Every structure is written in structure tokens, then in C-alpha cells.
C-alpha positions as CSV (number, residue, x, y, z in Angstrom):
1,M,-201.3,-6.1,149.2
2,I,-197.5,-6.8,149.9
3,T,-198.1,-7.2,153.7
4,K,-200.9,-9.8,153.0
5,W,-198.6,-11.7,150.8
6,V,-195.7,-11.5,153.2
7,N,-198.0,-12.8,155.9
8,H,-199.1,-15.7,153.8
9,L,-195.6,-16.6,153.0
10,Y,-194.5,-16.5,156.7
11,Q,-197.6,-18.6,157.6
12,F,-196.6,-21.1,155.0
13,E,-193.1,-21.3,156.2
14,C,-194.4,-21.7,160.0
15,D,-196.6,-24.6,158.8
16,L,-193.7,-26.1,156.9
17,F,-191.5,-25.8,159.9
18,L,-194.1,-27.5,162.2
19,S,-194.7,-30.4,159.7
20,V,-190.9,-31.1,160.0
21,N,-190.6,-30.3,163.6
22,N,-193.5,-32.4,164.6
23,G,-191.5,-35.5,164.1
24,F,-189.3,-34.5,167.2
25,D,-191.1,-37.0,169.4
26,R,-190.1,-40.0,167.1
27,K,-187.1,-41.5,169.0
28,R,-185.2,-42.8,166.0
29,L,-185.6,-39.7,163.9
30,N,-184.6,-37.6,167.0
31,I,-181.4,-39.5,167.5
32,F,-180.6,-39.5,163.7
33,F,-181.0,-35.8,163.4
34,S,-179.4,-35.0,166.7
35,Q,-176.3,-36.8,165.5
36,I,-176.1,-35.8,161.8
37,T,-176.5,-32.1,162.6
38,H,-173.0,-32.1,164.0
39,L,-171.7,-32.7,160.6
40,G,-172.4,-29.0,159.9
41,G,-170.8,-27.9,163.3
42,A,-167.2,-26.5,163.7
43,T,-165.5,-29.6,164.5
44,A,-166.5,-31.6,161.5
45,T,-166.4,-28.7,159.0
46,I,-163.0,-27.4,160.2
47,S,-161.4,-31.0,160.4
48,L,-162.2,-32.0,156.9
49,P,-160.2,-29.2,155.0
50,I,-157.3,-29.6,157.6
51,F,-157.4,-33.3,157.0
52,F,-157.0,-32.7,153.2
53,I,-154.4,-30.1,153.5
54,L,-152.2,-32.2,156.1
55,C,-152.7,-35.7,154.6
56,F,-152.7,-35.5,151.0
57,D,-150.6,-34.1,148.1
58,F,-151.6,-32.1,145.1
59,P,-154.4,-32.2,143.7
60,I,-156.4,-33.3,146.8
61,K,-154.6,-30.8,149.0
62,V,-156.1,-28.1,146.8
63,L,-159.6,-29.2,147.8
64,G,-158.6,-28.6,151.4
65,Y,-157.5,-25.0,150.7
66,E,-160.6,-24.3,148.6
67,S,-162.9,-25.8,151.3
68,A,-161.0,-24.0,154.0
69,F,-161.3,-20.7,152.2
70,S,-165.0,-21.3,151.4
71,L,-165.7,-22.1,155.1
72,V,-163.9,-19.1,156.5
73,S,-165.4,-16.6,154.1
74,S,-168.9,-18.0,154.3
75,H,-168.7,-17.9,158.1
76,L,-167.7,-14.2,158.1
77,F,-170.8,-13.6,155.7
78,V,-173.1,-15.6,158.0
79,V,-172.0,-13.5,161.1
80,F,-172.5,-10.4,159.2
81,M,-176.0,-11.3,158.0
82,K,-177.2,-12.5,161.5
83,K,-176.2,-9.0,162.7
84,I,-178.0,-7.1,160.0
85,Y,-181.0,-9.3,159.9
86,P,-181.5,-10.4,163.5
87,R,-184.3,-13.1,162.9
88,T,-185.7,-14.8,166.1
89,R,-185.3,-18.5,166.1
90,P,-188.5,-20.4,165.5
91,Y,-188.7,-22.0,168.9
92,L,-189.1,-18.6,170.4
93,S,-191.7,-17.5,167.8
94,I,-193.9,-20.5,167.0
95,T,-196.2,-22.0,169.5
96,N,-195.8,-25.9,169.9
97,A,-192.4,-25.9,168.3
98,R,-190.1,-28.5,169.8
99,V,-186.5,-27.9,170.5
100,I,-183.4,-29.5,171.8
101,N,-182.0,-28.9,175.3
102,N,-179.8,-25.9,175.6
103,P,-180.8,-24.4,172.3
104,L,-178.8,-21.7,170.5
105,K,-179.5,-18.1,171.5
106,D,-178.2,-16.2,168.5
107,H,-180.1,-15.2,165.5
108,S,-181.6,-17.6,163.0
109,F,-180.9,-16.3,159.5
110,P,-179.1,-17.9,157.7
111,S,-178.3,-21.3,159.1
112,G,-174.6,-21.5,159.9
113,H,-174.5,-25.3,160.1
114,T,-176.1,-25.6,156.6
115,T,-173.8,-22.9,155.1
116,A,-170.8,-24.6,156.5
117,I,-171.5,-28.1,155.2
118,F,-172.4,-26.7,151.8
119,S,-169.3,-24.5,151.7
120,I,-167.0,-27.5,152.3
121,I,-168.7,-30.0,150.1
122,T,-169.1,-27.8,147.0
123,P,-165.4,-27.7,146.0
124,V,-165.2,-31.5,146.6
125,I,-168.3,-32.2,144.4
126,I,-167.0,-29.8,141.7
127,H,-163.7,-31.6,141.4
128,I,-165.1,-35.1,142.1
129,P,-168.6,-35.1,140.9
130,I,-169.3,-38.7,141.8
131,L,-169.1,-37.9,145.5
132,S,-172.3,-35.7,144.9
133,I,-174.3,-39.0,145.2
134,C,-173.5,-39.3,149.0
135,L,-172.5,-35.5,149.7
136,Y,-175.6,-33.8,148.7
137,P,-178.0,-36.0,150.6
138,L,-175.7,-35.8,153.6
139,A,-175.7,-32.0,153.5
140,C,-179.4,-31.9,153.0
141,C,-179.9,-34.0,156.2
142,V,-177.9,-31.5,158.0
143,G,-180.1,-28.7,156.8
144,I,-183.4,-30.7,157.5
145,S,-181.9,-31.5,161.0
146,R,-181.7,-27.8,161.8
147,V,-185.5,-27.4,161.2
148,F,-186.5,-30.8,162.8
149,L,-184.5,-29.8,165.9
150,G,-186.4,-26.5,166.1
151,L,-183.5,-24.3,165.5
152,H,-184.2,-22.8,162.1
153,Y,-187.0,-22.0,159.6
154,P,-186.9,-23.7,156.2
155,S,-185.8,-20.4,154.6
156,D,-182.9,-20.0,156.9
157,V,-181.6,-23.5,155.7
158,L,-182.3,-22.7,152.1
159,A,-180.3,-19.5,152.4
160,G,-177.5,-21.4,154.1
161,A,-177.4,-23.9,151.4
162,F,-177.3,-21.2,148.7
163,V,-174.6,-19.1,150.6
164,G,-172.4,-22.2,151.2
165,T,-172.7,-23.3,147.7
166,M,-171.9,-19.7,146.3
167,F,-168.9,-19.4,148.5
168,G,-167.8,-22.8,147.5
169,L,-167.9,-21.8,143.9
170,F,-166.1,-18.5,144.6
171,A,-163.3,-20.4,146.3
172,I,-162.8,-22.5,143.3
173,Y,-162.7,-19.6,141.1
174,I,-160.2,-17.9,143.4
175,F,-157.8,-20.9,143.5
């Protein structure tokens, strides 16, 4: 019974993955998602907290410290999770999956880009809620880009958003 339920859930996730990933041949979408995905990468997510710390005074500087702590701690958690749950990336498991050139070779779960972007925006949104209007859609686009580009399952992205948000809230609590 449980095995049958798990198989159905996995099939649903594969179908959802393919429905997002099938837009890969649309040039404008491909350009958009290929660019926006970098907002969850190391350069962007490390630069923002450093910018807040170096260029602003209290209280904005605190956002930098909270975002930096959240980013580092969530990254360590993601590295740990990828070691204990070595999920194969969908472009290696799903027939007809499209993927970018030179795809990642490490494990899929959870999405590190999605975790990173949510971990740095959560402290900002908690302290300046009006920014959620633009930051949440931006972070969601980073997550969708990971599926669109063939690098993650939808559940990898959802887990990354959850982990990043939780570490962001934890950073606020610590500071």
C-alpha cells in the first residue's frame, strides 16, 4: 500500500517536472530562467549580505548579519542533506528531460539555489515586509528556474524554500 502511494507520488512529481521543463525550447523563457537562476547562486547570495554589512549602519547592517548567518548555516545543512539523501538529479532519471549545458553533477535534494535565496530574503522581509511584494516572486522564480532548467525536482525546490525560510527565521531569533 505505501509503496504504491510512493510510486504515485513520484509519478506525479515527474509529470509536474516535465510540464515545467517542457518549456525549455521557448527561447525567451529559457533566457529568462537561465539568467534569474543566478540570483540563487553564490555570487549574488554572498554579495547581498556583505553589501548590507559594509555599506549601511544599524539597523540595516543587522539584516546583513542575519542574512549571512542564515546563508552559511542553511548551506551547511544542505551539504549535510545531500550526503545523507543522495537523490539523483531529474535530468539523469527522467526520459525526455531537457537540461542546460554542463549541468551539475552533485545530488539534487534539496535545491541549494532555492535555499540560498530564501535564506537571505527572509530576514529582509521580516524586517521590511513591503519588500515581500518583489522578493517572494523573485525567489519563487529562482526555484522555478531550477526545475525549468532540468536540475531539480519540484520537491527539491519546495524543500529548499522551506529550509531557507526556517534558517532565515532562526537567524532573526539568534540576533
